[in-house]
Every structure is written in C-alpha cells, then in structure tokens.
N, C-alpha and C positions, 0 to 999 in steps of 0.2 A: 239359438242361432241359426236360422234357414243358410245352407253351404253347399255348394256344388261341386264336384274334383272329378277330377280327371286320374284316372289312374292305371296303375302299368306295372304289375306286378313280375317279375320274371324271377320265376327258380332256374336256382344253377346247381349244376353237379348233376341234372339229370335227366340228362339227351333232353335229343330235340326236338320231342314231342310233347307241350306243354298245350294240347289241350285239355286231357285230364285234370291238372290244377285249374286252370281255366275254368271249367265246368264247374270244380267242386266252391269257385268262392263264387256263383253264379250262384248256387245252389246257395250261398249263404246268405249273400244281396235281398231274394225273391226272402227267405228267410226272417227278415226285417223289416219285409215289408217298401224298400226304397226303392222311388224308382231310378232304371237307366235305361244305360242304353252303348248295349256294346260295340266296338267298332277295331276295325284292325290293328291298333296297336293299343287300348288300352280299353279303357269302360269308363265312362261316363256317369256318377255317379248322385242321385239329391240325398236333401231331407235336410234332418234336424241334426245338428253335431254332432253332437257324444253318440246317436246313431248313426250317423254313418261314420264318425273315427270309433266305433265300436264296431263295424260290419269289416276296418280294413283289415282293425286287431286281430279277430276270427278269420281272415284270411290266409293273415302270416300262420295264423293256430295252423291248421288244416293244410297248406298246402308243407310248415315242415314235420308235422306227424303222417302225410304220402312220400316221406322220402325225401322234402329236399331240403338241407344241408346247408344253404345259404339262401335268400331269396334280396335282390335288390331290384327295388319298386320304387319308382319316378312319381310323383303326385300336384298336380295342382290343385291350389286352394281357392275359389271365387266369396266372398262374401257380402254382401249390401245389404245397407244401412236405411235406403229412404223407399226401399221395393219389393215383394217376397217377386221373383224372376226366373220362371223354370226352366231351364235349358234347353224346350223345345218351344216356349216364346222369343226365348233370343236367335234361334232356328229362323223363326218363322219371319223375324224383323228383316235379319240378311237378304229372307229371300225375298220379299215383300206378301207376302202370306195374307 
C-alpha cells in the first residue's frame, strides 16, 4: 500500500540543537530511497507502507544510538485506495499548477 506521512521526531534529553539527529534520519530516508520533503517542523515521506515504517523504525534506532534516551514522535498517515497520489501532486492541486 502506498502511504505518505508527516514525521516529527523529537529527541528528548539531548539539549536544544536537534540538527545532528535529524541529519541522521535524513540519511536513513535517503538510504531507503524514499521521496521526502524536509520542513521546518517535520518531514513528509512517501513510499510503500513497509518501507516507510521500516524507515521510521530505523530513525528511532539511530537517534537512540546517538544518545537520546527518549524520543517523542508525532506521525500523520495518509493512504488512498482510489489512486496513487504523490504529495507533490497534492500541493500542486492546491496551488493550481
């Protein structure tokens, strides 16, 4: 099943700078060859369900291995059965492109 998600992963107990942790997640997303769009408060990711959620799991494992004792994650999940719609297409439909 095709899925698009908005992922906001917040390491807790590591100080105020989160960029090293987010960079490690971006590397994992790229290794999984998933389409993504980095935002200021989260990352949109799309792909096959198993691949996307394996990626989320790997992100958690990587951030814990970098020393984060706790992670708070919010996740929005979007699926459709009538057609495969990329998140870029959704944005374009709103902007009228």
